[in-house]
C-alpha positions in Angstrom: 176.9 96.8 79.7 179.0 94.6 77.4 176.0 93.7 75.3 175.0 97.3 74.8 178.4 98.3 73.6 178.7 95.2 71.5 175.4 96.1 69.8 176.6 99.7 69.4 179.9 98.6 67.8 177.9 96.4 65.4 175.6 99.3 64.4 178.4 101.8 63.8 180.4 99.3 61.7 177.6 99.4 59.1 177.5 102.3 56.6 174.8 105.0 57.1 171.6 104.2 55.1 171.2 106.3 52.0 167.9 107.6 50.7 164.5 106.5 52.0 162.8 107.9 55.0 165.0 110.4 56.8 165.4 109.6 60.5 167.7 110.9 63.1 170.6 108.5 62.3 171.0 108.6 66.1 171.5 106.0 68.8 170.5 106.4 72.5 172.6 104.5 75.0 170.2 104.2 77.9 171.6 103.3 81.3 170.7 103.8 84.9 171.7 107.3 86.2 173.6 105.8 89.1 175.9 104.0 86.6 177.2 107.2 85.0 180.8 106.6 86.2 180.8 103.0 85.2 179.3 103.9 81.8 181.9 106.6 81.2 184.8 104.3 82.3 183.7 101.6 79.9 183.2 104.0 77.1 186.6 105.6 77.4 188.7 102.7 78.5 187.2 99.8 76.6 184.9 100.9 73.8 186.9 103.8 72.3 190.1 101.8 72.1 188.2 99.0 70.4 186.7 101.4 67.8 190.0 103.0 67.2 191.7 99.6 66.6 189.0 98.9 64.0 189.6 102.3 62.4 186.0 103.3 62.6 185.5 107.1 62.1 184.2 108.9 65.2 184.6 112.0 67.3 184.0 112.3 71.0 182.1 115.2 72.6 182.4 115.5 76.3 179.7 117.9 77.7 181.4 118.4 81.1 182.1 122.2 81.1 180.5 122.6 77.7 178.1 125.2 78.8 180.8 127.6 79.8 183.2 126.9 76.9 181.1 128.8 74.4 180.2 131.9 76.6 182.5 134.7 77.2 183.0 136.0 80.8 181.1 139.2 80.2 178.0 137.3 79.0 178.2 135.0 82.1 178.4 138.1 84.4 175.3 139.5 82.6 173.4 136.2 83.0 174.2 136.2 86.7 172.6 139.6 87.1 169.6 138.6 85.0 169.1 135.6 87.3 168.2 138.0 90.2 165.7 139.8 88.0 163.8 136.9 86.3 165.1 133.3 86.9 162.6 131.7 84.6 163.5 134.0 81.7 167.2 133.3 82.4 166.7 129.5 82.3 164.7 129.7 79.0 167.3 131.9 77.4 170.2 129.8 78.7 168.4 126.6 77.5 168.0 128.0 74.0 171.6 129.1 73.9 172.9 125.7 75.1 170.8 123.8 72.6 171.9 126.0 69.7 175.6 125.8 70.8 175.3 122.0 71.1 173.7 121.6 67.7 176.5 123.7 66.2 179.2 121.7 67.9 177.7 118.3 66.8 177.4 119.6 63.2 181.1 120.7 63.2 182.2 117.3 64.5 180.0 115.5 62.0 181.7 117.4 59.1 185.0 116.1 60.4 183.8 112.5 60.0 181.3 112.3 57.1 179.4 109.0 57.3 181.0 108.4 60.7 179.9 108.8 64.3 179.7 111.5 66.9 179.6 110.1 70.5 178.2 112.6 73.0 178.7 111.8 76.7 178.5 113.4 80.1 175.0 114.6 78.9 174.0 115.0 82.6 176.2 118.1 82.7 173.5 120.0 80.7 170.6 118.7 82.7 167.9 120.2 82.9 168.7 122.9 80.4 169.0 120.8 77.2 166.1 118.9 75.6 168.1 116.2 73.7 165.1 115.1 71.7 164.9 118.6 70.2 168.6 118.8 69.5 168.5 115.4 67.7 165.4 116.4 65.8 167.3 119.3 64.2 170.3 117.1 63.3 168.5 114.7 60.9 170.3 116.0 57.9 173.8 115.6 59.4 175.9 113.0 57.6 176.9 111.1 60.7 175.4 109.1 63.4 174.9 110.9 66.7 175.4 108.6 69.6 174.0 110.0 72.8 174.6 108.9 76.4 171.2 108.9 78.1 171.3 108.3 81.8 167.7 107.3 82.4 165.1 104.6 81.7 162.0 103.8 79.8 158.8 103.6 81.8 155.4 102.9 80.2 156.9 103.4 76.8 158.2 106.9 77.7 161.8 107.9 78.3 162.9 109.5 81.6 166.2 111.4 81.6 167.7 111.4 85.1 164.4 110.0 86.4 162.5 113.0 85.1 159.9 112.7 82.3 161.5 113.5 79.0 159.2 115.0 76.3 161.5 114.2 73.4 160.1 112.4 70.5 163.1 110.3 69.8 163.4 108.5 66.4 166.7 107.1 67.5 167.7 103.4 67.9 167.6 102.6 71.6 170.2 100.4 73.3 169.6 99.5 76.9 172.1 98.6 79.7 171.0 95.1 80.8 
């Protein structure tokens, strides 16, 4: 884990590339799902204080409870009723809302730290609603790196989020827990 965070710190110490081919400017931190608590502890207790001490620009985005923070109680009540009528429709609609809300929030945080970094963690809280590859694809023009916690693995050249096949076409830099 130390090596992954050391590589991350090295990457975010460098300025964002200007011009050329537009990529996601994003970084995936790939670690075993059963190490979620260890990952989070290291991120918050070791990595963040180190980055703060070096005065690197960043914002944290904790996705625990994120889904409910942007919806009013009346909308949640309506969604509960819709669940009984058509669960698949509910899940698709909720997925689209969550992805749009997440994109908007990351864009807001990126505007706070132009050329800096937005670290998104507790991504499992939005599983299986959010397709992170789709969210990152829409953020290519954001003037910040998006660093995404990715509890999963790479098998056969394909990423698996929470041991489930992930259809995202990630152009992100991949850092692995070793």
